[in-house]
MARBA-3410 file (N, C-alpha, C, O; in Angstrom, 1 decimal):
261
191.6,56.3,-115.8,191.5,55.2,-114.8,192.1,55.7,-113.4,192.9,56.6,-113.4 ~ 191.6,55.1,-112.4,192.0,55.5,-111.0,193.5,55.5,-110.8,194.0,56.5,-110.4 ~ 194.1,54.4,-111.1,195.6,54.3,-110.8,196.4,55.2,-111.6,197.5,55.7,-111.2 ~ 196.0,55.5,-112.9,196.7,56.4,-113.7,196.6,57.8,-113.1,197.5,58.6,-113.1 ~ 195.4,58.2,-112.6,195.2,59.4,-111.9,196.1,59.6,-110.7,196.6,60.6,-110.4
196.1,58.5,-109.9,197.0,58.5,-108.7,198.5,58.7,-109.1,199.2,59.4,-108.4 ~ 198.8,58.0,-110.2,200.2,58.2,-110.6,200.5,59.6,-111.0,201.6,60.2,-110.6 ~ 199.6,60.2,-111.7,199.8,61.6,-112.2,199.8,62.6,-111.0,200.5,63.6,-111.0 ~ 199.1,62.2,-109.9,199.1,63.1,-108.7,200.2,62.8,-107.8,200.4,63.5,-106.8 ~ 201.1,61.8,-108.2,202.2,61.5,-107.3,201.9,60.9,-106.0,202.6,61.1,-105.0
200.8,60.2,-106.0,200.3,59.5,-104.7,201.1,58.3,-104.4,201.3,57.4,-105.3 ~ 201.5,58.2,-103.2,202.2,57.0,-102.6,203.4,56.6,-103.5,204.3,57.3,-103.6 ~ 203.3,55.4,-104.1,204.4,54.9,-104.9,204.0,55.0,-106.4,203.1,54.3,-106.8 ~ 204.7,55.9,-107.1,204.5,56.0,-108.5,204.6,54.7,-109.3,203.9,54.4,-110.2 ~ 205.6,53.9,-108.8,205.9,52.6,-109.5,204.7,51.7,-109.3,204.3,51.0,-110.3
204.2,51.6,-108.1,203.0,50.7,-107.9,201.8,51.2,-108.6,201.1,50.4,-109.2 ~ 201.5,52.5,-108.6,200.4,53.0,-109.4,200.5,52.7,-110.9,199.5,52.4,-111.5 ~ 201.7,52.9,-111.4,201.9,52.6,-112.8,201.7,51.1,-113.1,201.1,50.7,-114.1 ~ 202.2,50.2,-112.2,202.0,48.8,-112.3,200.5,48.4,-112.2,200.0,47.6,-113.0 ~ 199.8,49.0,-111.2,198.4,48.7,-111.1,197.6,49.2,-112.3,196.7,48.5,-112.7
198.0,50.3,-112.8,197.4,50.8,-114.0,197.5,49.8,-115.2,196.6,49.5,-115.9 ~ 198.7,49.3,-115.3,199.0,48.2,-116.3,198.2,47.0,-116.1,197.7,46.4,-117.0 ~ 198.0,46.6,-114.8,197.3,45.4,-114.4,195.8,45.6,-114.8,195.2,44.6,-115.3 ~ 195.3,46.7,-114.6,193.9,47.0,-114.9,193.7,47.0,-116.4,192.7,46.4,-117.0 ~ 194.6,47.6,-117.2,194.5,47.6,-118.6,194.6,46.1,-119.2,193.9,45.8,-120.1
195.5,45.3,-118.6,195.6,43.9,-119.0,194.3,43.2,-118.7,193.9,42.4,-119.6 ~ 193.7,43.4,-117.6,192.4,42.7,-117.3,191.3,43.1,-118.2,190.3,42.4,-118.4 ~ 191.5,44.3,-118.9,190.5,44.8,-119.8,190.8,44.4,-121.3,190.1,44.7,-122.2 ~ 191.9,43.6,-121.4,192.2,43.1,-122.7,193.1,44.0,-123.5,193.3,43.8,-124.7 ~ 193.6,45.1,-122.9,194.4,46.1,-123.6,195.9,45.8,-123.3,196.6,46.5,-122.6
196.3,44.7,-123.9,197.6,44.1,-123.6,198.8,45.0,-124.0,199.7,45.2,-123.2 ~ 198.7,45.6,-125.2,199.8,46.5,-125.6,200.0,47.7,-124.7,201.1,48.0,-124.3 ~ 198.9,48.4,-124.3,199.0,49.5,-123.4,199.4,49.0,-122.0,200.2,49.8,-121.3 ~ 199.1,47.8,-121.6,199.5,47.3,-120.3,201.0,47.1,-120.3,201.7,47.4,-119.4 ~ 201.5,46.5,-121.4,203.0,46.3,-121.5,203.7,47.6,-121.5,204.8,47.7,-120.8
203.2,48.6,-122.1,203.9,49.9,-122.1,203.9,50.5,-120.7,204.9,51.1,-120.3 ~ 202.8,50.3,-119.9,202.8,50.7,-118.6,203.8,50.0,-117.7,204.5,50.6,-116.9 ~ 203.8,48.7,-117.9,204.7,47.8,-117.1,206.2,48.3,-117.4,207.0,48.3,-116.5 ~ 206.5,48.6,-118.6,207.8,48.9,-119.0,208.3,50.2,-118.3,209.6,50.4,-118.2 ~ 207.4,51.0,-117.8,207.8,52.2,-117.1,208.2,52.0,-115.7,208.8,52.8,-115.0
207.7,50.9,-115.1,207.8,50.6,-113.7,209.3,50.7,-113.2,209.5,51.4,-112.2 ~ 210.2,50.0,-113.8,211.6,49.9,-113.2,212.2,51.3,-113.0,212.9,51.6,-112.1 ~ 211.9,52.2,-114.0,212.5,53.6,-113.9,211.8,54.4,-112.8,212.4,55.4,-112.3 ~ 210.6,54.0,-112.4,209.9,54.7,-111.3,210.2,54.2,-109.9,209.9,54.9,-108.9 ~ 210.8,53.1,-109.8,211.2,52.5,-108.5,212.2,53.4,-107.9,213.3,53.7,-108.5
212.0,53.7,-106.6,212.9,54.6,-105.9,213.7,53.8,-104.8,213.1,53.0,-104.1 ~ 214.9,54.2,-104.6,215.7,53.6,-103.6,215.9,54.6,-102.5,216.8,55.5,-102.6 ~ 215.1,54.5,-101.4,215.1,55.5,-100.4,215.8,55.0,-99.1,216.4,55.8,-98.4 ~ 215.7,53.7,-98.8,216.2,53.2,-97.5,217.5,52.6,-97.6,217.7,51.4,-98.0 ~ 218.6,53.4,-97.4,220.0,52.9,-97.5,220.2,52.2,-98.8,220.9,51.2,-98.9
219.7,52.8,-99.9,219.9,52.3,-101.2,218.9,51.2,-101.6,219.1,50.5,-102.6 ~ 218.0,50.9,-100.7,217.0,49.8,-100.9,215.6,50.3,-101.3,215.3,51.5,-100.9 ~ 214.9,49.6,-102.1,213.5,50.0,-102.4,212.6,49.7,-101.3,212.9,48.9,-100.4 ~ 211.5,50.4,-101.3,210.4,50.0,-100.4,209.8,48.7,-100.8,210.1,48.2,-101.9 ~ 209.1,48.0,-99.9,208.6,46.7,-100.2,207.7,46.7,-101.4,207.7,45.7,-102.2
206.9,47.7,-101.6,206.0,47.7,-102.7,206.7,48.0,-104.0,206.3,47.4,-105.0 ~ 207.7,48.8,-104.0,208.5,49.0,-105.2,209.3,47.8,-105.6,209.4,47.4,-106.7 ~ 209.8,47.1,-104.6,210.6,45.9,-104.8,209.6,44.8,-105.4,210.1,44.1,-106.3 ~ 208.4,44.7,-105.0,207.5,43.8,-105.5,207.2,44.0,-106.9,207.3,43.1,-107.8 ~ 206.7,45.3,-107.3,206.3,45.5,-108.7,207.5,45.5,-109.6,207.4,45.1,-110.8
208.7,45.9,-109.1,209.9,45.8,-110.0,210.3,44.4,-110.3,210.6,44.0,-111.4 ~ 210.2,43.5,-109.3,210.5,42.1,-109.5,209.5,41.4,-110.4,209.8,40.6,-111.3 ~ 208.2,41.8,-110.3,207.2,41.3,-111.2,207.4,41.6,-112.6,207.3,40.8,-113.5 ~ 207.7,42.9,-112.8,208.0,43.4,-114.2,209.2,42.7,-114.8,209.3,42.4,-115.9 ~ 210.3,42.6,-114.0,211.5,41.9,-114.4,211.2,40.5,-114.8,211.7,39.9,-115.8
210.3,39.8,-114.1,209.8,38.5,-114.4,209.1,38.5,-115.7,209.3,37.6,-116.6 ~ 208.2,39.4,-116.0,207.5,39.5,-117.3,208.5,39.7,-118.4,208.4,39.1,-119.4 ~ 209.4,40.6,-118.2,210.4,41.0,-119.2,211.3,39.9,-119.5,211.8,39.8,-120.7 ~ 211.6,39.0,-118.6,212.6,37.9,-118.8,212.1,37.0,-119.9,212.8,36.3,-120.5 ~ 210.7,36.9,-120.1,210.2,36.1,-121.2,209.6,37.0,-122.3,208.9,36.5,-123.2
210.1,38.2,-122.3,209.6,39.2,-123.4,208.1,39.4,-123.4,207.5,39.6,-124.4 ~ 207.5,39.4,-122.2,206.1,39.6,-122.0,205.3,38.5,-122.7,204.1,38.7,-122.9 ~ 205.9,37.4,-123.0,205.2,36.3,-123.7,204.4,35.4,-122.8,203.5,34.6,-123.2 ~ 204.6,35.5,-121.5,204.0,34.6,-120.5,202.9,35.4,-119.7,202.4,34.9,-118.7 ~ 202.4,36.5,-120.2,201.4,37.3,-119.5,200.1,36.5,-119.5,199.2,36.8,-118.6
199.9,35.6,-120.4,198.6,34.8,-120.4,198.5,33.9,-119.2,197.4,33.5,-118.8 ~ 199.7,33.7,-118.5,199.7,32.8,-117.4,199.8,33.6,-116.1,199.8,33.0,-115.0 ~ 199.7,34.9,-116.2,199.8,35.8,-115.0,198.5,36.7,-115.0,198.1,37.1,-116.0 ~ 198.0,36.8,-113.8,196.8,37.7,-113.6,197.2,38.7,-112.5,196.7,38.6,-111.4 ~ 197.9,39.8,-112.9,198.4,40.7,-111.9,197.3,41.4,-111.1,197.5,41.6,-109.9
196.2,41.7,-111.7,195.1,42.4,-111.0,194.5,41.5,-109.9,194.4,41.9,-108.7 ~ 194.2,40.2,-110.3,193.6,39.3,-109.3,194.7,38.9,-108.3,194.3,38.7,-107.1 ~ 195.9,38.9,-108.6,197.0,38.6,-107.7,197.0,39.7,-106.6,197.1,39.4,-105.4 ~ 196.9,41.0,-107.0,196.9,42.0,-106.0,195.6,42.0,-105.1,195.7,42.2,-103.9 ~ 194.5,41.6,-105.7,193.2,41.5,-104.9,193.3,40.4,-103.9,192.8,40.4,-102.8
194.0,39.3,-104.3,194.3,38.1,-103.4,195.2,38.5,-102.3,194.9,38.2,-101.1 ~ 196.2,39.3,-102.6,197.2,39.7,-101.5,196.5,40.5,-100.5,196.7,40.4,-99.3 ~ 195.6,41.4,-100.9,194.9,42.3,-100.0,193.5,41.8,-99.5,192.7,42.5,-98.9 ~ 193.3,40.5,-99.7,192.2,39.8,-99.2,190.8,40.4,-99.6,189.9,40.5,-98.8 ~ 190.8,40.8,-100.9,189.6,41.5,-101.4,188.4,40.6,-101.8,187.3,41.1,-101.9
188.7,39.4,-102.0,187.7,38.5,-102.5,186.5,38.3,-101.6,185.4,38.1,-102.0 ~ 186.8,38.4,-100.3,185.8,38.2,-99.3,184.7,39.3,-99.4,183.6,39.1,-98.8 ~ 185.0,40.4,-100.0,184.1,41.5,-100.2,183.3,41.4,-101.5,182.4,42.3,-101.7 ~ 183.5,40.4,-102.3,182.9,40.4,-103.6,181.6,39.5,-103.6,181.4,38.7,-102.7 ~ 180.7,39.9,-104.5,179.5,39.1,-104.7,179.8,37.8,-105.4,180.8,37.7,-106.1
179.0,36.8,-105.2,179.3,35.4,-105.7,179.4,35.4,-107.2,180.3,34.7,-107.8 ~ 178.6,36.2,-107.9,178.6,36.3,-109.4,180.0,36.8,-109.8,180.5,36.3,-110.8 ~ 180.5,37.8,-109.1,181.8,38.3,-109.5,182.9,37.3,-109.2,183.9,37.2,-110.0 ~ 182.8,36.6,-108.1,183.8,35.6,-107.8,183.8,34.5,-108.9,184.9,34.0,-109.3 ~ 182.6,34.1,-109.4,182.6,33.1,-110.5,183.2,33.6,-111.7,183.9,32.8,-112.4
183.1,34.9,-112.0,183.7,35.5,-113.2,185.2,35.4,-113.1,186.0,35.1,-114.0 ~ 185.7,35.7,-111.9,187.1,35.7,-111.6,187.6,34.2,-111.7,188.7,34.0,-112.2 ~ 186.9,33.3,-111.2,187.3,31.9,-111.3,187.4,31.4,-112.8,188.3,30.7,-113.1 ~ 186.5,31.9,-113.6,186.6,31.6,-115.1,187.9,32.2,-115.7,188.5,31.5,-116.5 ~ 188.3,33.4,-115.2,189.5,34.0,-115.7,190.7,33.1,-115.3,191.6,32.9,-116.1
190.7,32.7,-114.0,191.8,31.9,-113.5,191.9,30.5,-114.3,192.9,30.1,-114.6 ~ 190.7,29.9,-114.5,190.7,28.7,-115.2,191.3,28.8,-116.6,191.9,28.0,-117.2 ~ 190.9,30.0,-117.3,191.5,30.2,-118.6,193.0,30.3,-118.6,193.7,29.8,-119.5 ~ 193.5,31.0,-117.5,195.0,31.1,-117.4,195.6,29.8,-117.1,196.7,29.5,-117.7 ~ 195.0,29.0,-116.3,195.6,27.6,-116.0,195.5,26.7,-117.3,196.4,26.0,-117.5
194.5,26.9,-118.1,194.4,26.1,-119.3,195.5,26.6,-120.3,196.1,25.7,-120.9 ~ 195.7,27.9,-120.4,196.8,28.4,-121.3,198.1,27.9,-120.8,199.0,27.6,-121.6 ~ 198.3,27.8,-119.5,199.6,27.4,-119.0,199.8,25.9,-119.3,200.9,25.5,-119.7 ~ 198.8,25.1,-119.1,198.9,23.6,-119.4,199.2,23.4,-120.9,199.9,22.5,-121.2 ~ 198.6,24.2,-121.8,198.8,24.1,-123.2,200.3,24.4,-123.5,200.9,23.7,-124.4
200.8,25.5,-122.9,202.2,25.8,-123.1,203.1,24.7,-122.7,204.1,24.3,-123.4 ~ 202.8,24.2,-121.5,203.7,23.1,-121.0,203.6,21.9,-121.9,204.7,21.2,-122.2 ~ 202.5,21.6,-122.4,202.3,20.4,-123.3,203.1,20.6,-124.6,203.8,19.7,-125.1 ~ 203.1,21.8,-125.1,203.9,22.1,-126.3,205.4,21.9,-126.1,206.1,21.4,-126.9 ~ 205.9,22.4,-124.9,207.3,22.2,-124.6,207.7,20.8,-124.3,208.8,20.4,-124.6
206.7,20.0,-123.7,207.0,18.6,-123.5,207.0,17.8,-124.8,207.8,16.9,-125.0 ~ 206.2,18.3,-125.7,206.1,17.6,-127.1,207.5,17.7,-127.8,207.9,16.8,-128.5 ~ 208.1,18.9,-127.6,209.4,19.1,-128.2,210.4,18.0,-127.7,211.2,17.5,-128.4 ~ 210.3,17.7,-126.4,211.2,16.8,-125.8,210.9,15.3,-126.2,211.8,14.5,-126.0 ~ 209.7,15.1,-126.7,209.4,13.8,-127.2,210.0,13.6,-128.6,210.4,12.5,-129.0
210.0,14.7,-129.4,210.4,14.6,-130.8,211.9,14.8,-131.0,212.5,14.2,-131.9 ~ 212.5,15.6,-130.1,213.9,15.9,-130.3,214.8,15.4,-129.1,214.4,15.4,-128.0 ~ 216.0,14.9,-129.5,216.9,14.4,-128.4,217.8,15.6,-128.0,218.4,16.3,-128.8 ~ 217.9,15.8,-126.7,218.7,16.9,-126.1,218.3,18.2,-126.7,219.2,18.9,-127.3 ~ 217.1,18.7,-126.7,216.7,19.9,-127.3,217.4,21.1,-126.6,217.8,21.0,-125.4
217.5,22.2,-127.3,218.1,23.4,-126.7,217.2,24.1,-125.8,217.7,24.9,-124.9 ~ 215.9,23.9,-125.8,215.0,24.6,-124.9,215.0,23.9,-123.6,215.2,22.6,-123.5 ~ 214.8,24.6,-122.5,214.8,24.1,-121.2,213.5,23.4,-120.9,212.5,23.7,-121.6 ~ 213.4,22.4,-120.0,212.2,21.8,-119.6,211.2,22.9,-119.1,211.6,23.9,-118.6 ~ 209.9,22.6,-119.2,208.9,23.6,-118.7,209.2,23.9,-117.2,209.4,23.0,-116.4
209.1,25.2,-116.9,209.3,25.6,-115.5,208.4,26.7,-115.1,208.8,27.9,-115.2 ~ 207.2,26.4,-114.9,206.1,27.4,-114.6,205.5,27.2,-113.2,204.4,27.4,-113.0 ~ 206.4,26.7,-112.3,205.9,26.5,-110.9,205.4,27.8,-110.2,204.4,27.8,-109.6 ~ 206.1,28.9,-110.5,205.7,30.1,-109.8,204.4,30.6,-110.4,203.5,30.9,-109.6 ~ 204.2,30.6,-111.7,202.9,31.0,-112.2,201.8,30.1,-111.8,200.7,30.6,-111.4
202.0,28.8,-111.8,200.9,27.9,-111.4,200.6,28.1,-109.9,199.5,28.0,-109.5 ~ 201.6,28.3,-109.1,201.4,28.5,-107.6,200.6,29.7,-107.4,199.6,29.7,-106.5 ~ 200.9,30.8,-108.0,200.1,32.0,-107.8,198.7,31.8,-108.3,197.7,32.2,-107.6 ~ 198.5,31.2,-109.5,197.1,31.0,-110.0,196.3,30.1,-109.0,195.1,30.3,-108.8 ~ 197.0,29.0,-108.5,196.2,28.1,-107.6,195.9,28.8,-106.3,194.9,28.5,-105.7
196.8,29.7,-105.8,196.5,30.5,-104.6,195.3,31.4,-104.8,194.4,31.4,-104.0 ~ 195.3,32.0,-106.0,194.1,32.9,-106.3,192.8,32.0,-106.4,191.8,32.4,-105.8 ~ 192.9,30.9,-107.0,191.8,30.0,-107.2,191.3,29.6,-105.8,190.1,29.5,-105.5 ~ 192.2,29.2,-104.9,191.8,28.8,-103.6,191.1,29.9,-102.8,190.1,29.6,-102.1 ~ 191.7,31.1,-102.9,191.1,32.2,-102.2,189.7,32.5,-102.7,188.8,32.8,-101.9
189.5,32.4,-104.0,188.2,32.6,-104.6,187.2,31.5,-104.1,186.1,31.8,-103.8 ~ 187.7,30.3,-104.1,186.8,29.2,-103.6,186.4,29.4,-102.2,185.2,29.1,-101.8 ~ 187.3,29.8,-101.4,187.0,30.0,-100.0,186.0,31.1,-99.8,185.0,31.0,-99.1 ~ 186.2,32.2,-100.6,185.3,33.4,-100.5,183.9,33.0,-101.1,182.9,33.6,-100.6 ~ 183.9,32.1,-102.0,182.6,31.7,-102.6,181.9,30.6,-101.7,180.8,30.2,-102.1
182.5,30.2,-100.6,181.8,29.3,-99.7,182.1,27.8,-100.1,181.3,26.9,-99.8 ~ 183.2,27.5,-100.9,183.5,26.2,-101.3,184.9,25.8,-100.8,185.7,25.5,-101.7 ~ 185.1,25.8,-99.5,186.5,25.5,-99.0,187.0,24.2,-99.3,188.3,24.1,-99.5 ~ 186.2,23.1,-99.4,186.8,21.8,-99.7,187.5,21.8,-101.1,188.4,21.0,-101.3 ~ 187.0,22.6,-102.0,187.6,22.6,-103.3,188.9,23.3,-103.4,189.7,23.3,-104.4
189.3,24.0,-102.2,190.6,24.6,-102.2,191.7,23.7,-101.7,192.9,23.9,-102.0 ~ 191.3,22.6,-101.1,192.3,21.7,-100.5,193.4,21.2,-101.4,194.6,21.3,-101.2 ~ 192.9,20.7,-102.6,193.9,20.0,-103.5,194.9,21.1,-104.1,196.0,20.8,-104.3 ~ 194.4,22.3,-104.3,195.3,23.4,-104.8,196.3,23.8,-103.8,197.4,24.1,-104.1 ~ 195.8,24.0,-102.5,196.8,24.4,-101.5,197.8,23.3,-101.2,199.0,23.6,-100.9
197.4,22.1,-101.2,198.3,21.0,-101.1,199.4,21.0,-102.1,200.6,20.8,-101.9 ~ 199.0,21.3,-103.4,200.0,21.4,-104.5,201.0,22.5,-104.2,202.2,22.2,-104.3 ~ 200.6,23.6,-103.7,201.5,24.7,-103.4,202.5,24.3,-102.3,203.7,24.5,-102.5 ~ 202.0,23.8,-101.3,202.8,23.4,-100.1,203.7,22.2,-100.5,204.9,22.2,-100.0 ~ 203.3,21.3,-101.3,204.1,20.2,-101.7,205.2,20.7,-102.6,206.3,20.1,-102.7
205.0,21.7,-103.4,205.9,22.2,-104.4,206.7,23.4,-104.0,207.4,24.1,-104.8 ~ 206.7,23.7,-102.7,207.3,25.0,-102.3,208.8,25.1,-102.6,209.3,26.2,-102.7 ~ 209.5,24.0,-102.6,210.9,24.1,-102.9,211.2,24.4,-104.4,212.3,24.8,-104.7 ~ 210.2,24.3,-105.2,210.4,24.6,-106.7,209.9,26.1,-107.0,210.1,26.5,-108.1 ~ 209.4,26.8,-106.0,208.9,28.1,-106.3,210.1,29.0,-106.0,210.6,29.1,-104.9
210.6,29.7,-107.1,211.9,30.5,-107.0,211.7,32.0,-106.8,212.5,32.6,-106.1 ~ 210.7,32.5,-107.4,210.5,34.0,-107.4,209.5,34.5,-106.4,209.7,35.3,-105.6 ~ 208.3,33.9,-106.5,207.2,34.3,-105.7,207.1,33.6,-104.4,206.2,32.9,-104.1 ~ 208.1,33.8,-103.6,208.2,33.1,-102.3,207.1,33.5,-101.3,206.7,32.7,-100.4 ~ 206.5,34.6,-101.6,205.4,35.1,-100.7,204.2,34.1,-100.8,203.4,34.1,-99.9
204.1,33.4,-101.9,203.0,32.5,-102.1,202.9,31.4,-101.0,201.8,31.1,-100.6 ~ 204.0,31.0,-100.5,204.0,29.9,-99.5,203.3,30.3,-98.2,202.4,29.6,-97.7 ~ 203.7,31.4,-97.5,203.0,31.8,-96.3,201.6,32.2,-96.5,200.7,32.0,-95.7 ~ 201.3,32.8,-97.7,200.0,33.2,-98.0,199.1,32.0,-98.3,197.9,32.0,-98.0 ~ 199.7,30.9,-98.8,199.0,29.6,-99.0,198.6,29.0,-97.6,197.6,28.5,-97.4
199.6,29.2,-96.6,199.3,28.7,-95.3,198.2,29.5,-94.6,197.3,29.0,-93.9 ~ 198.1,30.8,-94.9,197.0,31.6,-94.4,195.7,31.1,-95.0,194.7,30.9,-94.3 ~ 195.7,30.9,-96.3,194.5,30.5,-97.0,194.1,29.1,-96.5,192.9,28.7,-96.5 ~ 195.1,28.2,-96.3,194.8,26.9,-95.7,194.1,27.0,-94.4,193.2,26.2,-94.1 ~ 194.6,27.9,-93.6,193.9,28.2,-92.3,192.5,28.6,-92.5,191.6,28.2,-91.7
192.2,29.5,-93.4,190.9,29.9,-93.7,190.0,28.7,-94.1,188.9,28.6,-93.7 ~ 190.6,27.8,-95.0,189.9,26.6,-95.4,189.5,25.8,-94.2,188.3,25.4,-94.1 ~ 190.4,25.5,-93.3,190.1,24.7,-92.1,189.1,25.4,-91.2,188.2,24.7,-90.6 ~ 189.2,26.7,-91.1,188.2,27.4,-90.2,186.8,27.3,-90.8,185.9,27.1,-90.1 ~ 186.7,27.4,-92.1,185.4,27.3,-92.7,184.8,25.9,-92.7,183.6,25.7,-92.7
185.7,24.9,-92.5,185.3,23.5,-92.4,185.2,23.1,-90.9,185.0,22.0,-90.6 ~ 185.2,24.2,-90.1,185.0,24.0,-88.6,186.1,23.1,-88.0,185.9,22.4,-87.0 ~ 187.3,23.2,-88.5,188.5,22.6,-87.9,189.4,23.7,-87.4,190.5,24.0,-88.0 ~ 189.0,24.3,-86.3,189.6,25.6,-85.9,191.0,25.4,-85.3,191.8,26.3,-85.5 ~ 191.2,24.3,-84.6,192.6,24.2,-84.1,193.6,24.0,-85.2,194.7,24.5,-85.1
193.2,23.2,-86.2,194.0,23.1,-87.4,194.3,24.4,-88.1,195.4,24.7,-88.6 ~ 193.2,25.2,-88.1,193.4,26.5,-88.8,194.4,27.4,-88.0,195.2,28.0,-88.6 ~ 194.3,27.4,-86.7,195.3,28.1,-85.9,196.7,27.6,-86.1,197.6,28.4,-86.2 ~ 196.9,26.3,-86.2,198.2,25.8,-86.4,198.8,26.3,-87.7,200.0,26.6,-87.8 ~ 198.0,26.2,-88.7,198.4,26.7,-90.1,198.8,28.1,-90.1,199.8,28.5,-90.6
197.9,29.0,-89.4,198.2,30.4,-89.4,199.5,30.7,-88.6,200.4,31.5,-89.1 ~ 199.7,30.0,-87.5,200.9,30.3,-86.7,202.2,29.7,-87.5,203.3,30.3,-87.3 ~ 202.0,28.7,-88.2,203.2,28.2,-89.0,203.6,29.2,-90.0,204.8,29.2,-90.4 ~ 202.7,29.9,-90.6,203.0,31.0,-91.6,203.9,32.0,-91.0,204.7,32.7,-91.7 ~ 203.8,32.3,-89.7,204.6,33.3,-89.0,206.1,33.0,-89.0,206.9,33.8,-88.7
206.4,31.7,-89.2,207.8,31.3,-89.2,208.6,31.8,-90.4,209.8,31.8,-90.5 ~ 207.9,32.2,-91.5,208.5,32.7,-92.7,208.8,34.1,-92.6,208.1,34.9,-91.9 ~ 209.9,34.6,-93.2,210.2,36.0,-93.2,211.0,36.4,-94.5,211.4,35.5,-95.3 ~ 211.0,37.7,-94.7,211.8,38.2,-95.9,211.0,38.1,-97.2,211.7,38.1,-98.2 ~ 209.7,37.9,-97.1,208.9,37.8,-98.4,208.1,39.1,-98.6,207.9,39.9,-97.7
207.6,39.2,-99.8,206.7,40.4,-100.1,205.5,40.4,-99.2,204.8,39.3,-99.0 ~ 205.1,41.6,-98.7,203.9,41.8,-98.0,203.9,41.0,-96.6,202.8,40.6,-96.2 ~ 205.1,40.8,-96.1,205.2,40.0,-94.8,204.4,40.7,-93.7,203.7,40.1,-93.0 ~ 204.6,42.1,-93.6,203.9,42.8,-92.6,202.4,42.7,-92.7,201.7,42.6,-91.7 ~ 201.9,42.8,-94.0,200.5,42.8,-94.2,199.9,41.4,-93.7,198.9,41.4,-93.1
200.6,40.3,-94.1,200.1,39.0,-93.7,200.2,38.8,-92.2,199.4,38.2,-91.5 ~ 201.3,39.3,-91.6,201.5,39.1,-90.1,200.4,39.8,-89.3,199.9,39.2,-88.4 ~ 200.0,41.0,-89.7,198.9,41.7,-89.0,197.6,40.8,-89.2,196.9,40.7,-88.2 ~ 197.4,40.3,-90.4,196.2,39.5,-90.6,196.2,38.3,-89.7,195.1,37.9,-89.1 ~ 197.3,37.6,-89.6,197.4,36.4,-88.8,197.3,36.7,-87.3,196.6,36.0,-86.6
197.9,37.8,-86.9,197.7,38.1,-85.5,196.3,38.4,-85.1,195.8,38.1,-84.0 ~ 195.6,39.1,-86.0,194.1,39.3,-85.8,193.4,38.0,-85.7,192.5,37.8,-84.9 ~ 193.7,37.1,-86.6,193.0,35.8,-86.6,193.3,35.0,-85.4,192.5,34.3,-84.8 ~ 194.6,35.0,-84.9,195.0,34.3,-83.7,194.3,34.9,-82.5,193.8,34.2,-81.6 ~ 194.1,36.2,-82.4,193.4,36.9,-81.4,191.9,36.4,-81.4,191.3,36.2,-80.3
191.4,36.3,-82.6,190.0,35.7,-82.7,189.9,34.3,-82.1,189.0,34.0,-81.4 ~ 190.9,33.5,-82.4,191.0,32.2,-81.8,190.9,32.2,-80.3,190.2,31.4,-79.7 ~ 191.7,33.1,-79.8,191.7,33.2,-78.3,190.4,33.6,-77.8,189.9,33.1,-76.8 ~ 189.7,34.6,-78.5,188.4,35.0,-78.0,187.4,34.0,-78.0,186.5,34.0,-77.2 ~ 187.5,33.0,-79.0,186.4,32.0,-79.1,186.9,30.7,-78.4,186.2,29.6,-78.5
188.0,30.7,-77.7,188.5,29.6,-77.0,189.3,28.5,-77.8,189.4,27.4,-77.3 ~ 189.8,28.9,-78.9,190.6,28.0,-79.7,192.1,28.2,-79.3,192.7,29.1,-79.8 ~ 192.5,27.4,-78.3,193.9,27.6,-77.7,194.7,26.4,-77.9,194.2,25.3,-77.7 ~ 196.0,26.6,-78.1,196.9,25.5,-78.2,197.2,25.0,-76.8,197.7,25.8,-76.0 ~ 197.0,23.8,-76.5,197.2,23.3,-75.1,198.5,22.5,-75.0,198.6,21.5,-75.7
199.5,23.0,-74.3,200.7,22.2,-74.1,200.4,20.9,-73.4,199.5,20.8,-72.5 ~ 201.1,19.9,-73.8,200.9,18.5,-73.2,202.0,18.2,-72.2,203.2,18.5,-72.4 ~ 201.6,17.7,-71.0,202.6,17.3,-70.0,203.5,18.4,-69.5,204.7,18.2,-69.2 ~ 203.0,19.6,-69.6,203.8,20.8,-69.1,204.8,21.3,-70.1,205.5,22.2,-69.8 ~ 204.8,20.7,-71.3,205.8,21.1,-72.3,205.1,22.1,-73.3,203.9,22.0,-73.5
205.9,22.9,-73.8,205.4,23.9,-74.8,204.9,23.1,-76.0,205.4,22.1,-76.4 ~ 203.9,23.7,-76.7,203.3,23.0,-77.9,204.3,23.1,-79.0,205.3,23.9,-79.0 ~ 204.1,22.3,-80.0,205.0,22.3,-81.2,205.0,23.7,-81.9,206.1,24.1,-82.3 ~ 203.8,24.3,-82.0,203.8,25.6,-82.6,204.6,26.6,-81.8,205.3,27.5,-82.4 ~ 204.5,26.6,-80.5,205.1,27.5,-79.6,206.6,27.4,-79.6,207.4,28.4,-79.6
207.1,26.2,-79.7,208.6,26.0,-79.7,209.2,26.0,-81.1,210.4,25.8,-81.2 ~ 208.4,26.2,-82.1,208.9,26.4,-83.4,209.2,25.1,-84.2,209.8,25.1,-85.3 ~ 208.8,23.9,-83.6,209.1,22.7,-84.3,208.0,22.2,-85.2,208.1,21.2,-85.9 ~ 206.9,23.0,-85.2,205.8,22.6,-86.1,206.2,22.8,-87.6,206.6,23.9,-88.0 ~ 206.1,21.7,-88.4,206.5,21.8,-89.8,205.2,22.0,-90.6,204.3,21.2,-90.5
205.2,23.0,-91.5,204.1,23.2,-92.4,203.9,21.9,-93.2,204.8,21.5,-93.9 ~ 202.7,21.4,-93.3,202.4,20.2,-94.1,201.2,20.4,-94.9,200.5,21.4,-94.6 ~ 200.9,19.6,-95.8,199.7,19.8,-96.7,198.5,19.8,-95.8,198.4,19.2,-94.8 ~ 197.5,20.5,-96.3,196.2,20.6,-95.7,195.5,19.2,-95.6,195.6,18.5,-96.6 ~ 195.0,18.8,-94.5,194.3,17.5,-94.4,192.8,17.7,-94.5,192.2,18.5,-93.8
192.2,17.0,-95.4,190.8,17.1,-95.6,190.0,16.4,-94.4,188.8,16.4,-94.4
END
């Protein structure tokens, strides 16, 4: 496989290549080999920058720690390969048939997640003060819904993304690990509005995402947003200050809110 070859050649980040190799194996249904690959990731992460990991090593290490915290029992609710494709905006390059296949995979993961939640809620119906914690799968659902929204946008069905993006933005305070999902959801919300020909709203959402910092792939998203804002300028989508005052986006008072259909 490609990423296994890159790992053996010592290309870029060995930890990322091993993680990506595991993600590909997982997508092919080779779960045991995928787990073995994931298990190697923490040892491959390097601390180069004043004892800190690179952003990519930090991301894959955190993801694997998240998988390990549940003993790899929650992998059915995670789609690492599609998650990476979403982060790097690859869905826009896919054919519609491939996008539909990806959507089926996401729907399967969401169904498995709902079934797990129902099982855990059933315990709380039968038992008083059970020892198990209440279901807490906000991070997994947020990532899956972001992937689904990006796929819907790429497939030319932006209206179907709105309800999922609203859920992410409404639940952002409950997302504990995958904080990157929130600004990326605002990016995707802007794409949704742009495709629905609500271009000023799209620009507002993109610029609101720039207020977030310290999350995974921040630089990647910032470049994408700046390119989108430049496109807005080129086609005349400009924020107009009212009465000589700076706009809400410019002065930082714009609050990210749910996407408006």
